[in-house]
The first five atom37 places (N, CA, C, CB, O) and aatype in JSON, in Angstrom:
{
  "aatype": [12, 6, 3, 0, 15, 10, 3, 6, 13, 10, 3, 15, 7, 3, 7, 6, 16, 7, 3, 6, 6, 0, 16, 0, 7, 3, 16, 6, 0, 7, 7, 19, 6, 15, 6, 6, 7, 0, 16, 6, 7, 6, 0, 19, 0, 14, 0, 16, 0, 16, 18, 6, 17, 15, 14, 7, 7, 16, 6, 4, 14, 15, 4, 7, 7, 16, 19, 1, 1, 1, 17, 8, 15, 6, 15, 7, 10, 10, 4, 0, 6, 4, 11, 6, 17],
  "atom_mask": [
    [1, 1, 1, 1, 1],
    [1, 1, 1, 1, 1],
    [1, 1, 1, 1, 1],
    [1, 1, 1, 1, 1],
    [1, 1, 1, 1, 1],
    [1, 1, 1, 1, 1],
    [1, 1, 1, 1, 1],
    [1, 1, 1, 1, 1],
    [1, 1, 1, 1, 1],
    [1, 1, 1, 1, 1],
    [1, 1, 1, 1, 1],
    [1, 1, 1, 1, 1],
    [1, 1, 1, 0, 1],
    [1, 1, 1, 1, 1],
    [1, 1, 1, 0, 1],
    [1, 1, 1, 1, 1],
    [1, 1, 1, 1, 1],
    [1, 1, 1, 0, 1],
    [1, 1, 1, 1, 1],
    [1, 1, 1, 1, 1],
    [1, 1, 1, 1, 1],
    [1, 1, 1, 1, 1],
    [1, 1, 1, 1, 1],
    [1, 1, 1, 1, 1],
    [1, 1, 1, 0, 1],
    [1, 1, 1, 1, 1],
    [1, 1, 1, 1, 1],
    [1, 1, 1, 1, 1],
    [1, 1, 1, 1, 1],
    [1, 1, 1, 0, 1],
    [1, 1, 1, 0, 1],
    [1, 1, 1, 1, 1],
    [1, 1, 1, 1, 1],
    [1, 1, 1, 1, 1],
    [1, 1, 1, 1, 1],
    [1, 1, 1, 1, 1],
    [1, 1, 1, 0, 1],
    [1, 1, 1, 1, 1],
    [1, 1, 1, 1, 1],
    [1, 1, 1, 1, 1],
    [1, 1, 1, 0, 1],
    [1, 1, 1, 1, 1],
    [1, 1, 1, 1, 1],
    [1, 1, 1, 1, 1],
    [1, 1, 1, 1, 1],
    [1, 1, 1, 1, 1],
    [1, 1, 1, 1, 1],
    [1, 1, 1, 1, 1],
    [1, 1, 1, 1, 1],
    [1, 1, 1, 1, 1],
    [1, 1, 1, 1, 1],
    [1, 1, 1, 1, 1],
    [1, 1, 1, 1, 1],
    [1, 1, 1, 1, 1],
    [1, 1, 1, 1, 1],
    [1, 1, 1, 0, 1],
    [1, 1, 1, 0, 1],
    [1, 1, 1, 1, 1],
    [1, 1, 1, 1, 1],
    [1, 1, 1, 1, 1],
    [1, 1, 1, 1, 1],
    [1, 1, 1, 1, 1],
    [1, 1, 1, 1, 1],
    [1, 1, 1, 0, 1],
    [1, 1, 1, 0, 1],
    [1, 1, 1, 1, 1],
    [1, 1, 1, 1, 1],
    [1, 1, 1, 1, 1],
    [1, 1, 1, 1, 1],
    [1, 1, 1, 1, 1],
    [1, 1, 1, 1, 1],
    [1, 1, 1, 1, 1],
    [1, 1, 1, 1, 1],
    [1, 1, 1, 1, 1],
    [1, 1, 1, 1, 1],
    [1, 1, 1, 0, 1],
    [1, 1, 1, 1, 1],
    [1, 1, 1, 1, 1],
    [1, 1, 1, 1, 1],
    [1, 1, 1, 1, 1],
    [1, 1, 1, 1, 1],
    [1, 1, 1, 1, 1],
    [1, 1, 1, 1, 1],
    [1, 1, 1, 1, 1],
    [1, 1, 1, 1, 1]
  ],
  "atom_positions": [
    [[100.16, 91.19, -94.37], [101.58, 91.31, -94.11], [102.12, 89.94, -93.74], [101.87, 92.36, -92.99], [101.55, 89.25, -92.89]],
    [[103.21, 89.55, -94.36], [103.82, 88.25, -94.1], [104.82, 88.35, -92.95], [104.51, 87.71, -95.35], [105.4, 89.41, -92.71]],
    [[105.01, 87.24, -92.25], [106.03, 87.2, -91.2], [107.41, 87.23, -91.85], [105.86, 85.94, -90.31], [107.63, 86.6, -92.88]],
    [[108.32, 87.95, -91.24], [109.69, 88.03, -91.76], [110.54, 86.96, -91.12], [110.29, 89.43, -91.5], [110.35, 86.61, -89.95]],
    [[111.46, 86.45, -91.88], [112.41, 85.48, -91.37], [113.54, 86.22, -90.68], [112.95, 84.57, -92.51], [113.89, 87.33, -91.09]],
    [[114.1, 85.64, -89.65], [115.24, 86.27, -88.98], [116.43, 86.41, -89.91], [115.63, 85.46, -87.75], [117.26, 87.3, -89.72]],
    [[116.52, 85.55, -90.92], [117.62, 85.63, -91.88], [117.59, 86.94, -92.65], [117.56, 84.45, -92.84], [118.64, 87.4, -93.12]],
    [[116.43, 87.56, -92.79], [116.33, 88.81, -93.52], [117.0, 89.97, -92.78], [114.88, 89.14, -93.79], [117.3, 90.99, -93.39]],
    [[117.23, 89.82, -91.5], [117.82, 90.89, -90.71], [119.33, 90.73, -90.54], [117.17, 90.93, -89.36], [119.98, 91.61, -89.96]],
    [[119.9, 89.64, -91.03], [121.34, 89.43, -90.94], [122.06, 90.38, -91.87], [121.69, 87.97, -91.27], [121.54, 90.74, -92.93]],
    [[123.26, 90.78, -91.48], [124.08, 91.67, -92.3], [124.61, 90.87, -93.49], [125.25, 92.28, -91.48], [125.33, 89.89, -93.32]],
    [[124.26, 91.32, -94.69], [124.7, 90.61, -95.88], [126.06, 91.06, -96.35], [123.69, 90.79, -96.99], [126.63, 90.46, -97.27]],
    [[126.62, 92.11, -95.73], [127.95, 92.56, -96.08], [127.97, 93.57, -97.21], [0.0, 0.0, 0.0], [129.06, 93.98, -97.63]],
    [[126.82, 94.0, -97.73], [126.81, 94.95, -98.83], [126.97, 96.39, -98.36], [125.53, 94.82, -99.62], [127.17, 97.28, -99.18]],
    [[126.89, 96.65, -97.05], [127.15, 97.98, -96.51], [126.02, 98.97, -96.7], [0.0, 0.0, 0.0], [126.24, 100.16, -96.49]],
    [[124.84, 98.56, -97.08], [123.73, 99.48, -97.32], [122.76, 99.56, -96.14], [122.99, 99.06, -98.55], [121.63, 100.0, -96.32]],
    [[123.17, 99.16, -94.98], [122.25, 99.15, -93.85], [122.0, 100.53, -93.29], [122.78, 98.26, -92.76], [120.93, 100.78, -92.74]],
    [[122.96, 101.45, -93.4], [122.76, 102.81, -92.93], [123.06, 103.02, -91.46], [0.0, 0.0, 0.0], [123.09, 104.16, -91.01]],
    [[123.28, 101.97, -90.71], [123.58, 102.13, -89.29], [124.96, 101.59, -88.94], [122.52, 101.42, -88.44], [125.17, 101.03, -87.87]],
    [[125.9, 101.77, -89.85], [127.25, 101.28, -89.62], [127.93, 102.0, -88.47], [128.08, 101.44, -90.88], [128.69, 101.38, -87.72]],
    [[127.66, 103.3, -88.31], [128.29, 104.05, -87.23], [127.87, 103.51, -85.87], [127.95, 105.54, -87.34], [128.7, 103.4, -84.96]],
    [[126.61, 103.19, -85.72], [126.11, 102.69, -84.44], [126.72, 101.34, -84.11], [124.58, 102.59, -84.46], [127.09, 101.09, -82.96]],
    [[126.84, 100.47, -85.09], [127.39, 99.15, -84.81], [128.88, 99.2, -84.58], [127.08, 98.19, -85.94], [129.41, 98.41, -83.8]],
    [[129.58, 100.12, -85.23], [131.02, 100.24, -85.02], [131.32, 100.67, -83.6], [131.64, 101.23, -86.02], [132.24, 100.15, -82.97]],
    [[130.56, 101.61, -83.08], [130.74, 102.06, -81.7], [130.37, 100.99, -80.7], [0.0, 0.0, 0.0], [130.99, 100.88, -79.64]],
    [[129.36, 100.19, -81.04], [128.93, 99.14, -80.14], [129.98, 98.04, -80.02], [127.61, 98.55, -80.61], [130.18, 97.49, -78.93]],
    [[130.67, 97.72, -81.11], [131.65, 96.65, -81.05], [132.89, 97.08, -80.31], [132.02, 96.19, -82.45], [133.57, 96.25, -79.71]],
    [[133.21, 98.38, -80.33], [134.38, 98.86, -79.61], [134.17, 98.82, -78.1], [134.71, 100.27, -80.04], [135.13, 98.64, -77.35]],
    [[132.92, 98.97, -77.66], [132.64, 98.99, -76.23], [132.97, 97.66, -75.59], [131.17, 99.34, -75.99], [133.42, 97.62, -74.44]],
    [[132.76, 96.59, -76.3], [133.12, 95.28, -75.79], [132.25, 94.81, -74.65], [0.0, 0.0, 0.0], [131.03, 94.99, -74.66]],
    [[132.89, 94.2, -73.65], [132.17, 93.59, -72.53], [131.93, 94.55, -71.39], [0.0, 0.0, 0.0], [131.97, 95.77, -71.54]],
    [[131.69, 93.97, -70.25], [131.4, 94.73, -69.04], [132.69, 95.21, -68.41], [130.6, 93.87, -68.04], [133.66, 94.46, -68.28]],
    [[132.7, 96.48, -68.02], [133.89, 97.02, -67.37], [133.91, 96.58, -65.91], [133.92, 98.56, -67.48], [132.87, 96.51, -65.25]],
    [[135.1, 96.3, -65.4], [135.22, 95.93, -64.0], [135.51, 97.17, -63.17], [136.33, 94.87, -63.79], [136.09, 98.14, -63.67]],
    [[135.11, 97.14, -61.92], [135.36, 98.26, -61.03], [136.8, 98.19, -60.55], [134.38, 98.26, -59.83], [137.22, 97.19, -59.97]],
    [[137.56, 99.26, -60.8], [138.94, 99.27, -60.37], [139.02, 99.6, -58.89], [139.76, 100.28, -61.19], [138.27, 100.44, -58.39]],
    [[139.92, 98.95, -58.2], [140.11, 99.23, -56.79], [139.18, 98.46, -55.86], [0.0, 0.0, 0.0], [139.42, 98.44, -54.65]],
    [[138.16, 97.84, -56.38], [137.25, 97.08, -55.53], [137.84, 95.7, -55.28], [135.84, 96.97, -56.18], [138.32, 95.05, -56.2]],
    [[137.79, 95.28, -54.03], [138.29, 93.96, -53.69], [137.18, 93.17, -53.04], [139.52, 94.04, -52.77], [136.3, 93.73, -52.38]],
    [[137.22, 91.88, -53.24], [136.22, 91.03, -52.62], [136.45, 90.98, -51.12], [136.25, 89.61, -53.22], [137.59, 90.96, -50.66]],
    [[135.38, 90.96, -50.37], [135.49, 90.87, -48.92], [135.78, 92.19, -48.25], [0.0, 0.0, 0.0], [136.07, 92.22, -47.06]],
    [[135.71, 93.29, -49.0], [135.97, 94.6, -48.42], [134.86, 94.94, -47.42], [136.06, 95.7, -49.53], [133.68, 94.82, -47.73]],
    [[135.25, 95.35, -46.22], [134.29, 95.63, -45.16], [133.52, 96.91, -45.45], [134.99, 95.73, -43.8], [134.09, 97.9, -45.9]],
    [[132.22, 96.87, -45.17], [131.36, 98.03, -45.35], [130.8, 98.39, -43.98], [130.21, 97.75, -46.38], [130.32, 97.53, -43.25]],
    [[130.87, 99.67, -43.65], [130.35, 100.12, -42.35], [128.83, 99.97, -42.33], [130.75, 101.6, -42.07], [128.17, 100.3, -43.31]],
    [[128.27, 99.47, -41.24], [126.82, 99.32, -41.16], [126.13, 100.68, -41.15], [126.42, 98.51, -39.91], [126.71, 101.68, -40.74]],
    [[124.89, 100.69, -41.6], [124.11, 101.93, -41.62], [123.84, 102.4, -40.2], [122.78, 101.73, -42.39], [123.67, 101.59, -39.29]],
    [[123.81, 103.71, -40.03], [123.57, 104.3, -38.72], [122.25, 105.05, -38.76], [124.73, 105.24, -38.3], [122.0, 105.82, -39.69]],
    [[121.42, 104.84, -37.76], [120.14, 105.55, -37.69], [120.37, 107.02, -37.42], [119.23, 104.93, -36.59], [121.29, 107.39, -36.68]],
    [[119.54, 107.87, -38.01], [119.67, 109.31, -37.8], [118.69, 109.83, -36.77], [119.48, 110.05, -39.1], [118.89, 110.9, -36.19]],
    [[117.61, 109.08, -36.53], [116.66, 109.48, -35.5], [115.95, 108.26, -34.95], [115.64, 110.48, -36.05], [116.02, 107.17, -35.53]],
    [[115.26, 108.45, -33.83], [114.44, 107.38, -33.25], [113.0, 107.87, -33.19], [114.95, 106.98, -31.83], [112.75, 109.05, -32.98]],
    [[112.08, 106.95, -33.38], [110.66, 107.28, -33.38], [109.97, 106.5, -32.27], [110.02, 106.96, -34.76], [110.19, 105.3, -32.11]],
    [[109.13, 107.2, -31.51], [108.36, 106.57, -30.44], [106.88, 106.84, -30.71], [108.79, 107.11, -29.03], [106.48, 108.01, -30.72]],
    [[106.06, 105.81, -30.92], [104.66, 106.03, -31.26], [103.89, 106.79, -30.18], [103.99, 104.7, -31.51], [102.99, 107.57, -30.51]],
    [[104.21, 106.58, -28.92], [103.5, 107.26, -27.84], [104.13, 108.59, -27.46], [0.0, 0.0, 0.0], [103.58, 109.33, -26.64]],
    [[105.26, 108.91, -28.05], [105.96, 110.14, -27.72], [106.93, 109.93, -26.57], [0.0, 0.0, 0.0], [106.67, 109.12, -25.68]],
    [[108.02, 110.66, -26.58], [109.06, 110.58, -25.55], [109.52, 112.0, -25.24], [110.25, 109.69, -26.01], [109.46, 112.88, -26.1]],
    [[109.97, 112.2, -24.02], [110.41, 113.53, -23.6], [111.77, 113.86, -24.18], [110.45, 113.62, -22.08], [112.69, 113.04, -24.16]],
    [[111.9, 115.08, -24.69], [113.19, 115.6, -25.15], [113.96, 116.02, -23.91], [113.02, 116.8, -26.18], [113.44, 116.82, -23.12]],
    [[115.18, 115.52, -23.71], [115.93, 115.87, -22.5], [116.36, 117.34, -22.44], [117.15, 114.99, -22.4], [116.69, 117.85, -21.37]],
    [[116.36, 118.01, -23.57], [116.8, 119.4, -23.6], [115.68, 120.38, -23.23], [117.34, 119.74, -24.96], [115.88, 121.25, -22.38]],
    [[114.5, 120.25, -23.86], [113.42, 121.21, -23.63], [112.28, 120.63, -22.79], [112.88, 121.69, -24.94], [111.44, 121.39, -22.3]],
    [[112.23, 119.31, -22.63], [111.18, 118.68, -21.84], [109.9, 118.42, -22.61], [0.0, 0.0, 0.0], [108.95, 117.88, -22.05]],
    [[109.84, 118.8, -23.88], [108.64, 118.57, -24.69], [108.49, 117.1, -25.07], [0.0, 0.0, 0.0], [109.47, 116.37, -25.17]],
    [[107.24, 116.67, -25.27], [106.97, 115.3, -25.69], [106.91, 115.26, -27.21], [105.65, 114.76, -25.05], [106.1, 115.96, -27.83]],
    [[107.75, 114.46, -27.8], [107.85, 114.37, -29.26], [107.9, 112.9, -29.69], [109.09, 115.12, -29.78], [108.29, 112.03, -28.91]],
    [[107.51, 112.65, -30.91], [107.59, 111.29, -31.46], [108.96, 111.02, -32.08], [106.49, 111.07, -32.5], [109.47, 109.9, -32.0]],
    [[109.55, 112.04, -32.69], [110.86, 111.88, -33.33], [111.93, 112.61, -32.53], [110.84, 112.4, -34.79], [111.79, 113.78, -32.2]],
    [[113.01, 111.86, -32.24], [114.18, 112.46, -31.59], [115.38, 112.15, -32.47], [114.39, 111.92, -30.13], [115.6, 111.01, -32.87]],
    [[116.16, 113.19, -32.76], [117.28, 113.1, -33.67], [118.59, 112.91, -32.91], [117.36, 114.34, -34.55], [118.78, 113.5, -31.84]],
    [[119.48, 112.1, -33.46], [120.8, 111.88, -32.85], [121.64, 113.14, -32.98], [121.52, 110.68, -33.5], [121.68, 113.77, -34.04]],
    [[122.31, 113.51, -31.9], [123.24, 114.64, -31.9], [124.37, 114.3, -30.94], [122.53, 115.98, -31.49], [124.35, 113.24, -30.3]],
    [[125.35, 115.18, -30.82], [126.46, 114.95, -29.9], [125.98, 114.92, -28.46], [127.53, 116.02, -30.07], [126.6, 114.29, -27.61]],
    [[124.86, 115.61, -28.17], [124.31, 115.67, -26.81], [123.35, 114.53, -26.51], [123.61, 116.99, -26.59], [122.82, 114.45, -25.4]],
    [[123.1, 113.67, -27.46], [122.14, 112.58, -27.27], [120.96, 112.75, -28.22], [0.0, 0.0, 0.0], [121.09, 113.38, -29.26]],
    [[119.81, 112.18, -27.85], [118.62, 112.26, -28.68], [117.85, 113.54, -28.35], [117.72, 111.02, -28.48], [117.47, 113.76, -27.21]],
    [[117.63, 114.39, -29.37], [116.96, 115.67, -29.17], [115.82, 115.82, -30.17], [117.95, 116.83, -29.3], [115.83, 115.21, -31.24]],
    [[114.83, 116.66, -29.81], [113.75, 116.96, -30.74], [114.29, 117.85, -31.86], [112.55, 117.65, -30.01], [115.4, 118.37, -31.75]],
    [[113.52, 118.02, -32.92], [113.97, 118.8, -34.08], [114.22, 120.26, -33.72], [112.94, 118.72, -35.2], [115.07, 120.91, -34.32]],
    [[113.48, 120.79, -32.75], [113.65, 122.18, -32.33], [114.98, 122.39, -31.6], [112.48, 122.62, -31.44], [115.59, 123.45, -31.72]],
    [[115.41, 121.41, -30.84], [116.63, 121.55, -30.03], [117.9, 121.15, -30.77], [116.5, 120.72, -28.78], [118.99, 121.6, -30.41]],
    [[117.78, 120.32, -31.8], [118.97, 119.85, -32.52], [119.54, 120.96, -33.38], [118.62, 118.62, -33.41], [118.81, 121.7, -34.04]],
    [[120.87, 121.07, -33.37], [121.56, 122.02, -34.24], [121.7, 121.38, -35.62], [122.96, 122.42, -33.67], [122.28, 120.3, -35.75]],
    [[121.18, 122.03, -36.61], [121.25, 121.51, -37.97], [122.39, 122.15, -38.66], [119.95, 121.76, -38.75], [122.65, 121.87, -39.83]]
  ]
}
């Protein structure tokens, strides 16, 4: 098998390529669309932690149990059993 030249893949204009529909749609798409409404320098709220983890365990203020994970709630940090989901 011989190596093909890149010139062999150029459109010669005879219309026999069979993929005219695909290329017509591709040319209509054009460039990259910009995001409407986005402005530079727009402030983004920082991420908020949903729970705290303690490797040695910490007491849940509601039930008194020792747990590694305490979840944020309106009442403070609570274990999964005490938090209202």
